[in-house]
C-alpha positions in Angstrom: 112.7 90.8 103.0 111.9 91.1 99.3 112.6 93.9 96.9 110.6 97.2 96.7 108.0 95.9 94.2 104.8 97.7 93.7 102.2 95.2 94.8 99.1 97.3 94.5 99.4 98.6 98.0 99.2 102.3 99.0 102.9 102.9 99.1 104.8 103.1 95.8 108.6 103.2 96.1 110.9 104.5 93.4 113.0 102.0 91.6 115.9 103.1 89.4 117.8 99.8 89.4 116.9 96.6 91.0 118.3 93.1 91.6 115.7 90.6 92.7 115.6 86.8 93.0 114.0 85.3 89.9 111.9 83.1 92.2 110.2 86.3 93.4 108.7 86.9 90.0 105.7 84.6 89.6 106.4 81.8 87.0 104.0 82.5 84.1 103.0 85.8 85.7 104.1 89.4 86.1 105.1 91.9 88.8 104.9 95.7 88.5 107.8 97.8 89.8 107.0 101.3 90.9 108.2 104.2 88.7 111.0 106.4 89.8 108.7 109.5 89.9 105.1 110.5 89.3 105.7 110.8 85.5 107.1 107.2 85.3 104.4 104.5 85.0 106.8 101.8 86.2 108.2 98.6 84.8 106.4 95.2 84.3 108.6 92.2 84.9 107.5 88.8 83.6 108.9 85.2 83.9 108.4 81.9 82.2 110.7 79.3 83.8 114.2 80.8 83.8 113.3 83.4 81.1 112.7 86.9 82.4 111.5 89.9 80.4 110.8 93.5 81.4 108.7 96.2 79.8 107.7 99.8 80.5 104.2 100.0 81.9 103.1 102.1 78.8 100.5 100.9 76.3 101.6 101.7 72.7 98.0 102.6 71.8 97.3 105.5 74.1 100.5 105.7 76.2 98.6 105.0 79.4 99.7 102.6 82.2 98.2 99.1 81.7 97.0 99.0 85.3 93.7 100.7 86.1 93.7 98.8 89.3 97.2 99.6 90.8 99.6 96.7 90.3 97.3 94.5 88.3 98.5 93.8 84.8 97.7 90.2 84.2 94.6 89.2 82.1 92.1 86.8 83.6 93.4 84.1 81.3 96.7 84.2 83.3 98.7 84.1 80.0 98.7 87.7 78.8 99.3 91.2 80.1 96.1 93.3 79.9 95.8 97.0 79.2 92.7 97.7 81.3 92.1 101.0 79.5 91.1 99.6 76.1 91.4 95.8 76.5 94.6 95.2 74.6 96.3 91.8 75.3 100.1 91.4 75.2 102.3 88.3 75.3 104.3 88.1 78.5 107.4 86.8 76.6 107.9 89.7 74.2 105.3 92.3 74.9 103.6 91.8 71.5 100.0 93.0 71.3 97.9 90.1 70.1 94.4 91.7 70.6 93.2 95.2 70.8 93.7 98.6 69.2 97.5 98.3 69.1 97.6 94.7 67.6 101.1 94.0 66.2 102.8 96.6 68.3 104.9 95.9 71.4 105.3 97.2 74.9 108.6 99.1 75.2 111.4 96.8 76.4 113.5 97.4 79.5 117.0 96.0 80.1 117.1 92.9 82.2 119.9 90.3 82.7 119.8 87.1 84.7 122.7 85.5 86.5 123.0 83.2 89.5 119.2 83.2 90.0 119.0 87.0 90.2 117.3 89.4 87.7 118.9 92.8 87.3 116.4 95.3 85.9 117.6 98.7 84.7 114.8 101.0 83.6 115.9 103.8 81.4 116.3 104.8 77.8 115.6 101.8 75.5 117.4 101.0 72.4 115.5 101.1 69.1 115.2 97.3 69.1 114.4 97.2 72.8 116.5 95.6 75.6 117.9 92.1 75.6 115.8 89.3 77.2 117.5 86.7 79.2 117.7 83.1 78.0 
């Protein structure tokens, strides 16, 4: 059975630290992990090949979760994350806003490391420069 990811279903499970197979993160896409409590909007995990990045589900424009439809954070173009609140588009690789009211700003980074085909995501306080991204 897979990890406790938020897939848009009715049951959100808290995630404080998670190790998941990289193969369970859609290549070129994103998954949304449930927040640890009702005040935590969750963590977005993206993958491109062997590269994995993670971001807080928190738009830098209005500090709202990106997903108006629970669990849906990908834009229709399949290449960007979409903040459904105001239409901002973010690159999946580094969280940079390329269109919308927060253009030039980034989604807050979350620590993620990759080893032996597993991604370890540790939501929590972020450093001023954000968390490291795997290579």
